[in-house]
N, C-alpha and C positions, 0 to 999 in steps of 0.2 A: 686582556682588554679591561680597562678601568670601568668602575661602576658607572661613571658619567657617560662613557661611550655606549655601554649597554642600554642605559636609560634613553640616551639620545637616539640610538638605533630603533628602540621600541617605539619612541615617539614618531620617528619618521614613518615606520610601517603603519602605525595607527593613523597618522595624518593622511597618508596616501589612501588607505582603505576608506577613511571617512569621506574624503573628497570624491573618490570614485563612486562610493555608494550614494552620495548625495547629488551626483551630477546625472540626472536622468536625461538631460539634454545639454548640448554645448552651444553657447552663443554663436550666432552665425546662421545663415540660411542653410537648411538641410531638408531634403525630402526623405521621410522615414519610410522604409519598406522592409518587409520581413525577409528573413534569410532564404525563404523558399520562393523568392520572386520569380525565378526562372522556371519553377516547376508548376506554376499555376496557369500557364498559357496566356499570360497577360492579365489575369484577374488578381489584383492585389487587394489587400485589406489595410485599413488604417489601424492605428493603435487601438487596443481593446477599450481604452478609456473613452473613446468617442462613441462607443456603443452603436456603431453602424458600419456597414460595409460599402465602400465606394469602389466601383468597378473601374479598373484602369485598362484602357484599350490600346493595344499595340497599333502603331501606324504602319500599315502594310498596303500592298496593292489592292487587296480585297476591300479594305476600308476606303481607300481613295476612289475606287470604282463606285462604291455605294454612295459616297458623298457627291461625286460628280453626277450620278444618276438622279439623286434627290434634288440637286441644284437645277438640273435640266428640266425636271418635272414641275418646278415651280412656275406658276403663271402670274400674270399681272392681276392684282385684285380687281374685282368687279367695280368697286367704288372708284378706283383709279381710272379704269377704262371709261367710266361715266364722265370723266373730265374732258375727254376728247370730243370734238365735234366742230360744227361750223359756227362762225361768229354770228351773233344776232345784231340787228341794227341798234345804234345808240338810242337810248331812251332818255329823254330830257327830264329834268326835275327842278325843284326849287333852287334858285341861285343861278341857273343857266340864263344866258341872254340869247334871244332869237333875233335874227335879221329877216324881216318880212318885207318883200318888195311886191307891189302891185304895178305892173308895167303900164306906162302911158297915163299914170295918175300921180303926178308929182305932188299934189296936195297931201297925199298919204305919206309921201316920203318925209314930209316935215315932221311927222310924228316920231321919226327915228332919232331926232335930235342930232343931226349930222355934226361931226366934230369940225372945229376950225383948224387953221393951219398951225396954231400954237398948242395943239393938244399935247399934253404930257403923257408919258407912259403910265403914270399913276392915275390918270383920269379914267372914269368908268367907261366900259365898252359901250358904244352907241348901239341901241337896239331896244328890244322889248324884254324886260326882265320878268322872269317867272317868279311869282311871289311865293310866300311860305305855304300857301294852300295849294300850290301847283297850278295857279291860274295865270293867264296872260290877257291883257287888254289890247284890243285893236279897233281902230275906227270903223264904224258901220258893221262890225262883227260882234261887238260886245265882249263879254268875258268868256274865255274858252278855258276849259280844264284840260291841260296838256301834259301834266305829270304822268310819266310812264309811257308816253307815246313817242314815236319817232317822227322825223321831219316830214316824211311822206304822208303819214296819217294826218298831221297837223295841216299840211298844205291842202289836202282834200276837204277837210272841215272848213277851212277858210274860204275855199272856192265855193263851197255850198252856200255859205252865209253871204258872201259878197255878191253872188249871182242874183240876189234879191235887189241889189242896188245898182250893180254894173252888169252890162251885157258881156258874157263870156270873159270875165277878168282873167288875166294871166298872173298867177301868184307863184312867187318863189319863196321858199322857206329854208333857211339854213341856221345852224347853231353858230353864233358869232363868238361866244365865250363859254368854255366848259368849266363850270365852277361847282358843279354838283357832286361829282364822283371822283374818287381817287383810289389808287391801290398803293400798298406800302411794301417797301423792300427793306429787309433787315438782315443783319449778319455779315457774312463774308462776301460782300460786293464792294466795289470801289467807292461808290457814292450812295449809301443807303438813304432812304427817305421816301417821301410821298411823290407819286407821279399822277398827273391828271388823266382821267379816262376820257378819250375823245371819240369822234365818229370813226376814227381809224382803229379797227379791232386790235387789241393788245394781247399778244400771246405771252406765255410764260417766258420764253427765250427773249422776246422783244423787250419785256420789262427788265430782265437781267442785263441785257445789252445796254439799255438806256441808263442803267445804274452803273455803267462802266465795266460790266462784265464781272466774272468771278475773280476774287482776289487770289493771290498766290497761296493763301492758307485755306482756301475753300474746299469743302468736301462735296463734290458733285453727286456723291451717292446718298447724301442726306439733305435733301431740299424739302422743306415743309411748305405746303399750301394750306392756309387756314381760311376756311370759308364758312360763315354762319355758325361758328363754334365747332366745326368739324375739322380735324387735322388730317390731311392727306400726306403721307410720306412718299416721296418720289426719289428714285434713283435714276438720275438723268442718263448716265452711261448705260445702265442696264436696260432702260426703255429703248434706247437706240439699238442695242444688240438684239432685242426682241422684235424689232421692226416697228416700233411706235415712236413717231416723231414728236418730241416735246413741244415743238413749235405749233402743234395742233391743239394744245391746251390753251384756251382763251380765258383771260381773267375777267372777273366781274367786279363791279364797284364794291369797295370795302374789303377786297381780298388782301391778305397779308402773306407775303412770300419771305421765308426765312431760310438762309443758307448757313448750315452749320460749319464750324471750324474742324479741320482734321484732328486737332489736338483733343477735341471733345470725345473722340472715339478711339483713343490710342490703345496700343498693346504694350504690356509691361514685360521687360526682360530683366530677370533676376538670377541670382546665383553666381556660379563661377564663370563669369564672362569678363572681358577686359573693361567693359563699361556697364557695371551693374546698376540696377535701379534706373534703367533707361526707359523712357516712355516714347514709343514710336508711333507716329500718326499713320493711319491707313492711307494709302494712296488712292483716293477716290473709291474707297471701299475695298481695296485689294492690298493684301500683304501676305506673302508666304512665310512659312517657318524659316526657310533658308535665308530670306531677306532680313528677317528679324534678328537671326543669329549674326549675320554679317554686320548689320547696323549697330548691334550691341557690342561690336568689337571682337567677335568670334570667341571661341573658348579660351579660357586662361590655361595655357599649357602647363603651368606649375600646379594647379589645384583642381582642375575640372575632371570629372569622371564622365567622359563622353557617352558612355552607355546609359547614363541617367539624365536623359533629356526629356522633359515633360512639358505638356501644354495643359494648363488648368482653365477650364471654361465654366462659366456661370458660378464663379467662386463664391458669390454672395448668396446663392440659393441653397436650399436644403439638400438638393441633389446635384452637386457639381459633377462635371464630366472631366476626366483626366485621361490624356493620351500620352503614350510613351513611345520613344524612339531610341533605339540603340544606334548612336551616331558613329560607332566604330565599324558598323557594317559598310561594305563597299558601295552598296546602293542607298545608303542612308540619305545622302544629300539629294539624290534623285527624288526620293520620297518627300523629303523636306521641301523641295522646290515645288511640289505639287499640292502640299498641304496648305490650304487657305485658312488664315487666321480670321477671327471675328473680333469686333470691338470688345475691349475690356479683357481679352485673353491674357493669361500670365504664362510667359515662357520661362521655364526654370531649368537651370543646369546644376546637377548635383555635384557633391564633393567626392574626391578620392579618399580611400581609407587612411592613407598616410596623413592627409591634411587634418582629418578628425583627430588622429592620435596626437599630432603636434599641438592642436588646440587644447586637448585635454591636458597634455604635459605642461602647457603654459599656465593652466589653472592650478596644477599641482605645485609648481615651483613656489609661488608665494606662500602656500600653506606649509610646505616643508621648511622654508626659511623661517617662517614664524615659529614653527615647532622647535627648531634648533635654538633660535634666540631665546625662546621661553625656557628651554631646559638649562641653558647656560646661566640665565639670570636667576633661575630657581636655585642653582648650585651656589 
């Protein structure tokens, strides 16, 4: 063999050794696990450089039973239960317009400012306007402070005052225009915006229906009710399952109802699947591991290592949870179909050993070619 061939061969060996020693990791997604992964009973460790141990739990029947028991033991929070109850009568306030009628006394009806035939929709509603101080003026009754009162209470007060002028007056009080109070709908409803609060009690579901109902992208499991600075998180479907009717939650003036989008609480499918980097929305708070794999295009038959199926939970916290499933097991898909995912979970499918070797080889080839070219040029 010529001296050039010997030098070139030495360079090839040196280049290969250099690349192998310098490649601690190979580009591409890969779950790193020790060689003793099967001997630890499902307890795996991360690389020593991380200076911490993360427990990896096998997905099995015992784990699913525990998760189901924990889910069944959950109760509706007390602050959410406090939202349920009977509606209260509408309380008037500044900006509302009252219609007050004293029967058989037409001279008092003139105070209403009855509209003419040419009244336009933009004209002010006839009646007695409650001023900014919460007061209303009525003939022979003077100024009444009515803010925070309902129509029945106002009627009794007017009867008491008018009885000093008229004998047993018949008084009727109703709200002619509701302009004081509103609730607000935001997020994934068809027509978000403000809705007036009237004397007809408005429940949570009534407000959503008046807004056109949930949109196709709405997450019924993540409805927020914001009241006086307090945020109440409501899972509509779960409340129904637990025997609590969301229609029994009545809104109050100033309430804000926000319906989240399903995409905001997605699950990430990564690794050796046919549709990698897929973000899957939960279906009203529910998505199983098998559904995620299916929606991700299933395993890539050429590259996937089915025994390395992982679910990473709380990935941004200091103590993430990692679950492992050997998908080559005959009962694997039965277990996967019962394993419920949570928002922001990461589903990861690992690579086979041959795939990793091929990727290392692809890294080596450019270095080897460069070494050969350099040797020839040096000669």
